[in-house]
C-alpha positions in Angstrom: 7.0 1.5 -18.9 5.5 5.1 -18.7 3.5 5.4 -15.3 3.4 7.0 -12.1 3.1 6.2 -8.6 -0.5 6.9 -7.0 -0.1 5.4 -3.3 2.7 3.6 -1.0 1.3 1.5 1.5 3.6 0.0 4.2 3.3 -2.1 7.6 6.3 -0.3 8.7 5.5 3.4 9.5 9.5 3.8 9.6 9.6 2.8 6.0 12.1 5.1 3.9 9.5 4.5 1.1 7.0 6.5 3.0 9.6 9.2 4.2 10.2 9.8 0.1 6.3 10.1 -0.6 6.0 12.5 1.5 8.7 14.6 -0.3 6.9 13.8 -3.6 3.4 14.5 -2.4 2.1 10.7 -3.2 -0.6 9.4 -0.7 0.5 7.4 1.6 -0.7 4.6 4.0 0.8 2.8 7.0 -1.4 -0.4 7.5 -0.5 -3.3 9.8 -2.1 -6.1 11.1 -1.2 -4.7 14.5 -4.3 -2.1 14.1 -6.4 -4.2 11.6 -7.9 -7.5 11.8 -6.5 -9.9 9.0 -9.7 -9.6 7.0 -10.2 -6.0 7.6 -6.5 -4.9 6.6 -7.1 -6.7 3.2 -10.5 -5.0 2.6 -8.6 -1.8 3.7 -5.5 -2.4 1.3 -8.3 -3.3 -1.8 -10.0 0.0 -1.1 -6.9 1.6 -1.2 -5.9 0.3 -4.4 -9.3 0.9 -6.0 -9.7 4.7 -5.2 -6.3 5.1 -6.5 -7.5 3.5 -10.0 -4.4 1.4 -10.1 -3.3 -0.6 -12.8 -0.2 -2.0 -11.7 0.4 -3.5 -8.3 4.2 -3.9 -7.0 4.8 -5.4 -3.8 8.5 -4.5 -2.6 9.7 -6.4 0.3 6.3 -7.2 1.1 6.7 -10.8 2.6 3.0 -12.2 3.0 1.0 -13.4 -0.1 -2.2 -11.4 -0.8 -5.4 -12.2 -0.6 -6.7 -13.0 -4.0 -8.9 -10.4 -4.5 -6.3 -8.1 -4.1 
């Protein structure tokens, strides 16, 4: 598959993935239910994915089932 990473979203501010995105110049987002209400968090995730024009979304280490609209 030919593709590129357009954004990395993590609920862990110490995530190694976020550290690597800083080096590669990829947009990074620290989004968590500690700083967003659940519905606002899902909406923000959808907004980030829509703005970056995603075709495929990969959840790595994500243990929570996303809302169906994601």
